[in-house]
N, C-alpha and C positions, 0 to 999 in steps of 0.2 A: 218066493224067490225063484231068481231066474238067470243062466248068464245068456238067454236068449236075444238078439235086438229088436224091437220092435220096424216093422215095417219104416215107419215115418222118420226112423232116427236114423236110418240107414243115411241119406245123402241130409247135408245139414250147409245153410248158407252162416257163417260166422263173421263179426261186426265189432271190430273197437276202435275209439279214439282216445290219442293221448291231445292233450289240451292246455290253456294258457290258467284254469281255473276251474275253481267246484261248481261257482253258482251258473247253471246254464243259460240262464238268460240273459249272461254276459259274459260266458267263457267264449271262447272262438278254439278253433278246429285247428291242429300244429299238424298231426299224421294222423294216419286211419289205415286199417286194412279190412277187407271184404275177402272170404272166404269162402271156397267150395272143398268139405270134407266126404270123404267118403265113407264105408261102413267098419273099415279097420282105422279109421280119424286121419286118414291119411289122406295132406294136401291135393287135392285137384285139379283146382284152381284156385289162383291167387292175386287181388289186385291190393297192393300200395300207395300211400298218397304223403307227402312230405308240401306241406303246404305254407305258405307268408299269411300270416293269419292279419295282416296289418296294424298291428298294436304291440307291444313289447312284451317278450315273453317272460313274468316275473321271476325271480332267483327261484322263489318255492316249486314253482312249475318244473323248473329246469334241474332244480335236484331228480326231481321226481322219474322223467322221462329224459334227460339229459340234450335236450335240444333246443337252443340257445337263439336268441334273436338274429343272432348274425347267421347261423345257420341254414335257420328260416326264409329271410330273405336274399341269402346268395342261393341256394340249392331249393326254394319252396315254390310251388306254384301260384301264380294270384287263387287268392281264396273263392271268389266268388266264381273261376275255373274248377275249382276242386271239390268246389261244396256240389257244384254242377252236378261231376264225375261219381261223387260217390252217391247219391241220391239216385240218380241214372239207374248204378248197378244195384243198389240194396232191392229199385224195384227191379230189375229185370230178375233177379236170384227171386222173388217173389212171385213174379211172374209165370217163370220154370217151373215152379210148382213145391221148392226147397222152403221150407218154416227157416226165418233170420233167428238163429242164438244169440243171445247178447247178456252178458253178467250184468246185474244191476241194469238190466233194459232199460229204466227212466231216466238215469242218467245218461248213456248216449245217445237214446232216440229223441227227446226231448231238447240234446244242445243241438245235434242237425236236426231236428225242427226250429229251431231260434234261427240258427247260423240259414238255413233255406229262407225264413220269412226276411232277414240282412239281407240276403243277398236276391232277393225276389227270384227264388226259385220255387217250384211247383213239387209239393208235397203233400201226401193225403194226410187225412186229421187223423183216419184212422190207419194203422199198418197191421196187417195179421196175413199169417201167422206170426207171431215171437215169442220164443223160452226162453226164458229165462230162469239157469242153473241156479241163483240164488235162491228166489222164490221155491224151488223144488226141494233143492235141498232143507230149507227150512222147513218142507210140509210133512216131510218125508221121516225127517229126521231131526223133528222140532226138537229132541230134550236133550243133543247131544252139547255137549259146553264147549268153549274155545274158539277163537272168530272166525268169520263169515269172507274172509275178506280171496280172495280170488287164489292169491297164495294158500291160505288156508285151505281151502277148501278142495285145491287141487291133491296140496302132498294127502288130503284125507281122503284119498277117490283112485289116490296112485298113480297119480299125472301130472309127468315133468312138464314145470311152466315155460324152461326157459328163460330167455329175460325177463322178469316183472317189470309192470308199466313198459314192454315193449309192444302197437298196435298189435301186428302182427302175432307175437308170440302168445300175448294173453288172449287175443279172439279164436287161434288156433286150441289153446289150452283151455277158454270155456268150452265148446263144443265137444272136446273130449270129455271132459267132466260130466258133460249133458248127455254123453253116451255112455257114460259108467254109470250114471242117475238111473236111466232110461232100461241099462240092464238088469241093474238092481232091485227097480220099484217096477217091474215089468207086470205082473199080476197085481197092481192096484193103479199105477198110471191110467190116465186117460187114454184111448186106443185110437182116439181122432185127434187129428190136428184143432179143429175147430175146436170139440171139446176142451182139449187143452189148457189152448188160448182163453176160450171162458173162464175157465176152473179157476187158471193164473190170473184174471180178475178177482175175483171174491178171493182166492187164497191172502192177496197181496194186500187189501183194504182188511183184510179177517190180525194177518200178523204186524200192519204198523196200529190196528185198537189194542192186538196185544203191548205193542211196545209201549205207547203211550201211556196205558194203564200203570205201566210198572216203572217208568219215566217221572210219572203228575206221584204216584209214590211213594219214589227213593229218592229224587232230583227235582223235583221242577215241576208243582202244582199246573203250570199252564201249558207246559209240554203239549205243542203240538205234531205229529206225527203224519205224512202224507201217505197217504193209502191209494193213490193213482197209480195206474197201471195200464199199459208200457209206458205212455207218455205222462207228463204231469207239466 
């Protein structure tokens, strides 16, 4: 183990959303943040959005992120405009050479892809390089007991999360968790972004297969875990 931060982790684009629900094909984006972090986890650039999703925000979602339908309608921008801006900014970060960090990437990226299709916004079918701290945490500390929520993993790695379920605080915490993991496992983590992205595809599939076997054994013989990454 080493405290040296790998070069590829020195500058990271981070991305997170808050939404109307958990089904990525149906849920709408309510708020989103894209930020650029420096080597000390400092925020170098930050872009925030509040969208009017065009639908009612269910009470369970409001309890998570605190944004009501009334707030979104009064202060949010049109969903189509917001989705276009988010996609443009995300692709710009990748074009500038920064990897995109998203905790549980298949959720936020699949949701963004669905929103892009809904509003006829062009989004590449493949996004790379993506880094998912959840996949890396499971891969390099696979036998650790306890939850793997962003809050739990942040606490484990000594990262303060601020206001959980705030898109900005969650995105920034995910980037800082990634940098903590990159330092801790720098001797075994792939040193090139393309290799790291490709490795995560395989690790995600393996982790899903292992979870599926466990669930079928202890709870539901027909349980299916989707191992596609970073989009589903």
